[in-house]
C-alpha positions as CSV (number, residue, x, y, z in Angstrom):
1,M,-14.1,-68.2,39.3
2,N,-11.4,-66.5,37.2
3,A,-11.0,-69.6,35.1
4,L,-14.8,-69.8,34.6
5,L,-15.0,-66.2,33.5
6,L,-12.1,-66.6,31.1
7,S,-13.8,-69.6,29.6
8,L,-17.0,-67.7,29.2
9,Y,-15.1,-64.8,27.6
10,S,-13.4,-67.2,25.2
11,L,-16.7,-68.9,24.3
12,L,-18.3,-65.6,23.5
13,F,-15.3,-64.8,21.3
14,Y,-15.6,-68.1,19.4
15,V,-19.4,-67.4,18.9
16,L,-18.5,-63.9,17.5
17,T,-15.8,-65.2,15.1
18,P,-18.1,-65.4,12.0
19,V,-19.2,-61.9,12.7
20,L,-15.6,-60.7,12.9
21,L,-14.7,-62.4,9.6
22,L,-17.7,-60.7,8.0
23,R,-16.6,-57.4,9.4
24,L,-13.1,-57.9,7.9
25,W,-14.7,-58.6,4.5
26,W,-17.0,-55.5,4.9
27,R,-14.1,-53.2,5.8
28,G,-12.1,-54.7,3.0
29,R,-14.5,-52.9,0.5
30,T,-12.7,-49.6,1.2
31,A,-9.5,-50.9,2.7
32,P,-8.4,-54.1,0.9
33,G,-5.7,-54.7,3.5
34,Y,-8.3,-56.1,5.9
35,R,-9.1,-58.9,3.5
36,R,-5.5,-59.9,2.9
37,N,-3.9,-62.6,5.1
38,W,-7.1,-63.0,7.0
39,R,-6.0,-66.6,8.0
40,Q,-3.3,-65.0,10.2
41,R,-6.2,-63.7,12.4
42,L,-6.8,-67.4,13.2
43,G,-3.1,-68.0,14.1
44,L,-2.2,-69.6,10.7
45,G,1.0,-68.8,9.0
46,A,4.3,-70.3,8.0
47,V,6.5,-72.0,10.7
48,I,9.5,-69.8,11.6
49,H,12.6,-72.0,12.1
50,Q,14.8,-69.3,13.8
51,P,14.5,-68.2,17.4
52,V,11.8,-65.5,17.5
53,I,11.3,-62.2,19.4
54,W,7.7,-61.2,19.0
55,V,6.7,-57.6,19.1
56,H,3.0,-56.7,19.0
57,A,2.2,-53.1,17.9
58,V,-1.5,-52.6,17.2
59,S,-1.2,-49.9,14.5
60,V,0.9,-47.0,13.1
61,G,1.5,-45.0,16.2
62,E,2.7,-48.0,18.2
63,T,4.9,-49.2,15.3
64,V,6.6,-45.9,15.0
65,A,7.1,-45.6,18.7
66,I,8.7,-49.0,19.1
67,A,10.9,-48.7,16.0
68,P,14.0,-47.6,17.9
69,L,13.8,-50.7,20.1
70,V,13.3,-52.9,17.0
71,R,16.4,-51.5,15.4
72,W,18.3,-52.3,18.5
73,L,16.9,-55.9,18.6
74,L,18.0,-56.4,15.0
75,Q,21.6,-55.5,16.1
76,R,21.6,-57.1,19.5
77,Y,20.1,-60.5,18.5
78,P,21.1,-61.1,14.9
79,A,20.4,-64.9,15.2
80,H,16.7,-64.1,16.1
81,R,13.9,-63.4,13.7
82,I,12.0,-60.3,14.8
83,L,8.3,-60.9,14.3
84,I,6.0,-57.8,14.4
85,T,2.3,-58.3,14.6
86,N,-0.3,-55.6,14.0
87,M,-4.1,-55.3,14.1
88,T,-4.5,-52.9,11.2
89,P,-3.3,-52.8,7.5
90,T,-1.9,-49.3,8.1
91,G,0.2,-50.7,10.9
92,A,1.4,-53.6,8.6
93,A,2.3,-51.0,5.9
94,Q,4.2,-49.0,8.4
95,V,6.3,-52.1,9.4
96,K,7.1,-52.7,5.7
97,S,8.0,-49.0,5.2
98,L,10.3,-49.0,8.2
99,F,12.0,-52.4,8.0
100,G,11.2,-54.1,4.7
101,D,12.2,-57.7,4.8
102,R,14.5,-57.4,7.8
103,V,11.6,-58.4,10.0
104,E,8.6,-60.8,9.7
105,Q,5.2,-59.0,9.7
106,R,1.9,-60.7,10.4
107,F,-1.5,-59.9,11.7
108,C,-2.0,-60.7,15.4
109,P,-4.3,-63.6,16.0
110,W,-7.7,-62.8,17.6
111,D,-7.9,-63.5,21.3
112,L,-9.0,-67.1,20.8
113,P,-7.2,-69.8,22.8
114,L,-6.9,-72.2,19.8
115,A,-5.7,-69.5,17.4
116,L,-3.1,-68.4,19.8
117,R,-1.9,-71.9,20.5
118,V,-1.5,-72.5,16.8
119,F,0.4,-69.2,16.4
120,L,2.7,-69.9,19.3
121,R,3.5,-73.4,18.1
122,R,4.4,-72.0,14.6
123,T,6.5,-69.1,15.9
124,R,7.8,-70.3,19.3
125,P,8.8,-66.9,20.5
126,Q,11.4,-66.6,23.3
127,L,10.0,-63.2,24.3
128,C,6.8,-61.3,23.7
129,I,6.9,-57.4,23.8
130,I,3.5,-55.8,23.8
131,V,3.5,-52.1,23.0
132,E,1.6,-49.6,25.2
133,T,-1.8,-51.0,26.2
134,E,-2.7,-53.8,23.7
135,L,-3.5,-56.4,26.4
136,W,-5.8,-59.4,25.7
137,P,-6.6,-62.0,28.4
138,N,-6.0,-65.1,26.3
139,L,-2.9,-63.7,24.6
140,V,-1.3,-63.2,27.9
141,A,-2.6,-66.5,29.4
142,Q,-1.4,-68.5,26.4
143,C,2.0,-66.9,26.6
144,A,2.2,-67.9,30.3
145,R,1.0,-71.4,29.4
146,A,3.8,-71.7,26.8
147,K,6.4,-70.1,29.2
148,V,6.9,-67.1,27.0
149,P,7.9,-64.1,29.1
150,V,5.8,-61.0,28.3
151,L,7.0,-57.4,28.6
152,L,4.5,-54.5,28.3
153,A,6.8,-51.8,26.9
154,N,6.2,-48.1,26.7
155,A,3.1,-48.9,28.8
156,R,0.4,-46.3,29.4
157,L,-2.9,-46.4,31.1
158,S,-5.1,-43.4,31.1
159,A,-7.6,-42.8,34.0
160,R,-10.4,-43.6,31.5
161,S,-8.8,-46.9,30.5
162,A,-8.2,-47.8,34.1
163,R,-11.9,-47.4,34.9
164,G,-12.7,-49.8,32.0
165,Y,-10.3,-52.4,33.3
166,R,-11.8,-52.0,36.8
167,R,-15.2,-53.0,35.5
168,F,-13.7,-56.3,34.4
169,A,-11.2,-56.7,37.3
170,V,-11.8,-60.5,37.5
171,L,-10.3,-60.8,34.1
172,A,-7.8,-57.9,34.3
173,Q,-6.1,-58.8,37.5
174,P,-5.0,-62.3,36.6
175,M,-4.0,-61.1,33.2
176,L,-1.7,-58.4,34.7
177,Q,-0.2,-60.9,37.2
178,H,0.9,-63.1,34.2
179,L,3.0,-60.3,32.9
180,D,6.7,-60.5,33.7
181,L,7.4,-56.8,33.6
182,I,5.6,-53.5,32.9
183,A,7.8,-50.7,31.7
184,A,5.5,-47.7,32.3
185,Q,5.8,-44.3,30.7
186,N,5.4,-42.3,33.9
187,H,4.6,-42.7,37.6
188,A,0.8,-42.1,37.1
189,D,0.6,-45.0,34.6
190,A,2.6,-47.2,37.0
191,E,0.4,-46.5,39.9
192,R,-2.8,-47.3,37.9
193,F,-1.4,-50.6,36.9
194,I,-0.5,-51.4,40.5
195,A,-3.9,-50.4,41.7
196,L,-5.4,-52.9,39.2
197,G,-3.4,-55.7,40.7
198,M,0.0,-55.8,39.0
199,P,2.7,-56.6,41.6
200,A,4.6,-53.5,42.3
201,E,8.0,-55.2,42.1
202,R,7.2,-56.0,38.4
203,V,6.5,-52.4,37.4
204,E,9.2,-50.0,36.4
205,V,9.0,-46.4,35.2
206,T,11.2,-46.2,32.1
207,G,9.8,-43.1,30.4
208,S,8.3,-42.9,27.0
209,I,10.3,-44.3,24.1
210,K,8.5,-41.8,21.9
211,F,11.1,-39.2,23.1
212,D,13.9,-41.4,21.6
213,L,12.7,-41.0,18.0
214,Q,15.5,-39.8,15.8
215,P,14.1,-38.1,12.6
216,D,15.4,-39.8,9.5
217,A,17.8,-37.3,7.9
218,G,16.8,-38.4,4.4
219,K,13.1,-37.7,5.1
220,V,13.9,-34.4,6.7
221,A,15.9,-33.4,3.7
222,A,13.1,-34.5,1.4
223,G,10.7,-32.4,3.5
224,R,12.9,-29.3,3.1
225,Q,12.9,-29.9,-0.7
226,L,9.1,-30.1,-0.7
227,R,9.0,-26.8,1.2
228,E,11.2,-25.2,-1.5
229,R,8.9,-26.4,-4.3
230,L,5.9,-24.9,-2.4
231,G,7.8,-21.6,-2.0
232,S,10.2,-21.0,0.9
233,G,8.6,-17.7,1.7
234,R,5.1,-19.1,2.1
235,P,3.8,-20.2,5.5
236,V,2.9,-23.9,5.7
237,L,0.3,-25.5,8.1
238,I,0.0,-29.3,8.4
239,G,-3.1,-31.1,9.7
240,A,-1.7,-34.5,10.6
241,S,-3.5,-37.8,11.4
242,T,-6.8,-36.2,10.9
243,H,-10.1,-37.9,11.6
244,Q,-13.5,-37.3,10.1
245,G,-14.7,-33.8,10.8
246,E,-11.2,-32.4,11.5
247,D,-10.4,-31.9,7.8
248,E,-13.4,-29.5,7.5
249,I,-12.3,-27.6,10.6
250,L,-8.8,-27.1,9.1
251,L,-10.1,-26.2,5.7
252,Q,-12.4,-23.6,7.1
253,A,-9.6,-22.2,9.2
254,W,-7.3,-22.1,6.2
255,Q,-10.0,-20.3,4.2
256,Q,-10.5,-17.6,6.9
257,L,-6.7,-17.1,7.2
258,Q,-6.3,-16.6,3.5
259,S,-7.3,-13.0,3.6
260,A,-4.4,-12.0,5.9
261,H,-2.1,-14.7,4.6
262,P,-2.9,-15.4,0.9
263,G,0.2,-17.6,0.5
264,L,-0.7,-20.0,3.2
265,V,-0.4,-23.7,2.2
266,L,-2.4,-26.4,4.0
267,I,-1.1,-30.0,4.0
268,L,-3.7,-32.5,5.1
269,V,-2.7,-36.1,6.1
270,P,-5.8,-38.2,7.0
271,R,-5.1,-40.9,9.6
272,H,-6.8,-43.7,7.7
273,P,-6.1,-44.5,4.0
274,E,-9.7,-45.4,3.3
275,R,-10.5,-41.7,3.8
276,F,-8.0,-40.4,1.2
277,A,-10.4,-40.2,-1.7
278,D,-13.1,-38.5,0.4
279,V,-10.7,-35.9,1.7
280,A,-9.5,-35.2,-1.8
281,R,-13.0,-34.5,-2.9
282,L,-13.6,-32.3,0.1
283,C,-10.4,-30.3,-0.6
284,R,-11.6,-29.6,-4.2
285,Q,-14.6,-27.9,-2.8
286,Y,-12.3,-25.3,-1.3
287,S,-9.6,-25.0,-4.0
288,E,-8.7,-26.5,-7.4
289,R,-5.1,-25.9,-6.6
290,L,-4.8,-29.2,-4.9
291,V,-1.9,-31.7,-5.4
292,C,-2.1,-35.3,-4.1
293,R,1.2,-36.8,-3.1
294,S,0.2,-40.1,-4.5
295,E,-0.1,-38.6,-8.0
296,D,2.7,-37.7,-10.5
297,A,2.0,-34.0,-10.4
298,Q,4.6,-32.0,-8.4
299,P,3.5,-29.1,-6.1
300,D,4.7,-25.6,-6.9
301,T,4.3,-22.1,-5.7
302,Q,0.7,-22.0,-7.0
303,T,-0.3,-25.1,-4.9
304,E,-2.7,-24.2,-2.1
305,L,-3.7,-27.6,-0.7
306,Y,-1.5,-30.6,-0.5
307,L,-2.9,-34.1,0.4
308,G,-0.6,-36.5,2.0
309,D,-2.3,-39.6,0.7
310,T,0.6,-42.0,1.2
311,M,1.8,-44.1,4.1
312,G,5.0,-43.8,6.1
313,E,5.9,-40.2,5.2
314,L,4.4,-38.2,8.0
315,M,7.9,-37.1,9.3
316,L,8.8,-35.9,5.8
317,L,5.6,-33.8,5.7
318,Y,6.2,-32.4,9.2
319,A,9.6,-31.3,8.0
320,A,8.0,-29.1,5.3
321,A,5.7,-27.3,7.8
322,D,5.8,-24.2,10.1
323,I,2.9,-25.2,12.3
324,A,1.4,-28.6,13.1
325,F,-2.1,-29.5,14.1
326,V,-2.1,-33.0,15.5
327,G,-5.4,-34.8,14.8
328,G,-7.7,-37.0,16.8
329,S,-8.0,-34.1,19.2
330,F,-11.3,-32.7,17.9
331,S,-12.8,-36.1,17.2
332,G,-13.2,-37.6,20.6
333,T,-10.6,-40.3,19.9
334,G,-7.9,-39.0,22.3
335,G,-5.4,-37.4,20.0
336,H,-2.2,-38.6,18.4
337,N,1.5,-38.2,19.1
338,P,2.7,-34.6,19.3
339,L,6.3,-35.4,19.8
340,E,7.0,-36.1,16.2
341,P,6.6,-32.5,15.0
342,A,8.1,-31.2,18.3
343,A,11.3,-33.2,17.7
344,L,11.6,-31.3,14.4
345,G,11.1,-27.9,16.1
346,V,7.6,-27.5,14.7
347,P,5.2,-25.9,17.2
348,V,2.0,-27.9,17.9
349,V,-1.6,-27.0,18.4
350,M,-4.2,-29.6,19.4
351,G,-7.9,-29.7,20.3
352,P,-9.4,-30.6,23.7
353,D,-9.3,-34.5,23.4
354,C,-5.8,-35.6,24.3
355,F,-6.4,-38.4,26.8
356,N,-4.3,-40.9,24.8
357,F,-1.2,-38.7,25.4
358,Q,-2.4,-36.8,28.4
359,S,0.9,-36.6,30.3
360,I,2.9,-35.9,27.2
361,T,0.6,-33.1,26.0
362,D,0.5,-31.6,29.5
363,A,4.3,-31.6,29.8
364,L,4.9,-30.3,26.2
365,G,2.4,-27.6,26.9
366,E,4.1,-26.6,30.1
367,A,7.4,-26.5,28.2
368,G,5.9,-24.1,25.7
369,G,6.0,-26.3,22.6
370,L,2.2,-27.1,22.4
371,V,-1.0,-25.1,22.8
372,R,-4.4,-26.8,23.4
373,V,-7.6,-25.1,22.2
374,E,-11.2,-25.9,23.1
375,T,-13.0,-24.8,19.9
376,P,-12.4,-24.5,16.1
377,A,-12.7,-20.7,16.5
378,A,-9.9,-20.8,19.1
379,L,-7.8,-23.0,16.7
380,T,-8.1,-20.3,14.0
381,D,-7.1,-17.6,16.5
382,Q,-4.0,-19.5,17.6
383,L,-3.0,-20.2,14.0
384,A,-3.4,-16.5,13.2
385,L,-1.3,-15.6,16.2
386,W,1.6,-17.8,15.2
387,L,1.4,-16.7,11.5
388,E,1.5,-13.1,12.5
389,R,4.2,-13.5,15.2
390,A,6.9,-15.6,13.7
391,D,9.2,-14.9,16.7
392,Q,6.6,-16.6,19.0
393,R,6.1,-19.5,16.6
394,R,9.9,-20.1,16.3
395,A,10.3,-19.9,20.1
396,A,7.6,-22.5,20.7
397,G,9.3,-24.8,18.1
398,R,12.6,-24.5,19.9
399,Q,11.0,-25.1,23.3
400,G,9.3,-28.2,22.0
401,A,12.6,-29.6,20.5
402,D,14.5,-28.9,23.7
403,F,11.7,-30.7,25.7
404,V,12.0,-33.8,23.5
405,A,15.8,-33.8,23.7
406,A,15.8,-33.4,27.5
407,N,13.5,-36.5,28.0
408,R,15.3,-39.0,25.9
409,G,16.6,-42.1,27.6
410,A,13.7,-44.6,27.8
411,L,15.2,-46.6,25.0
412,G,18.3,-47.6,27.1
413,R,16.1,-48.5,30.0
414,L,13.9,-50.7,27.8
415,Q,17.0,-52.4,26.4
416,H,18.1,-53.4,29.9
417,A,14.6,-54.8,30.6
418,V,14.8,-56.9,27.4
419,E,18.2,-58.2,28.3
420,R,17.0,-59.3,31.8
421,L,14.1,-61.3,30.2
422,L,16.1,-62.6,27.2
423,P,19.8,-62.8,28.1
């Protein structure tokens, strides 16, 4: 029965392949990266003649999260070629920004048995490390067929996602049982994986590797320099990884706060590069004192709005800020990682939608480093409070940084897991 359903699933994927190719072309109108290297989606690419460790990180957040482990892999296994696959051009750009030519970057093949067999023959990985929740039935099945051990690292499974997997339990259960090890972020995640059919002896709670991020000293220094150019005495708010609709919320809040805090600077960093131009046009409706990071003009003490329309510089921009709003939390998409600003001692405010990082946002909130708000009006009120009460703002920042420091250690546990699977 399971084999039949997997065959039907694969057949449907093959039938939809022309549609997927057309969608790549369509998205490539505004994001050309989707059209580049499209053959890699079918498993095509140069043969790698070294031993390979394959790391699959779907996009930017997963790539940043797994970066400490990748750096360790480069040191621990110098004879291996580290292959990082992504699903999005922004993820691919993040790999290039972090590692340059030290790793091989490709797009992950679609979940087609033939494409995956071609990919595995050309790369011959000795280990596959999948980051967080990017599980595909054929990917896992073909790795098992080729005797490639699979580690699900930094694994998380929200209650919402678990309900989705349960609806397709006949596919999900055998897929999970083909995994060699799940390194879960917390006990709740581990229990959900076990409830779906993963053998308990192959589930470990290692913590979140996101706590092990070490802010790059050069980027932090560059962020401090940016702050000096904007004016060291001016308060700076950053809206990071924003989705459609969230830029308007932040711009309206900034406009309202201007009367009490006329020097307030707003940095906006849209999540997706295809939105950069639209957000720039939106910003100009609020102020002509806009500087785009991608342009030659330098910000100064007259700059009111600053657009982070580049890739791989979010930590630099966080380092220039006093308060961080982390996006995806007013858009229904589940929110993005609040630990990056917290690690820098920047207090965080988020909207109500945080299910992608539920345990982290809950714990960071309990520690005092994050405040969640339900409405745009409540967001404005919280920003006003922190702008007026610098002592409370700084205390929240310290509490967030202490929380991140106290929870480091997942990296070492993941390293031991890798060494067990790849001596």
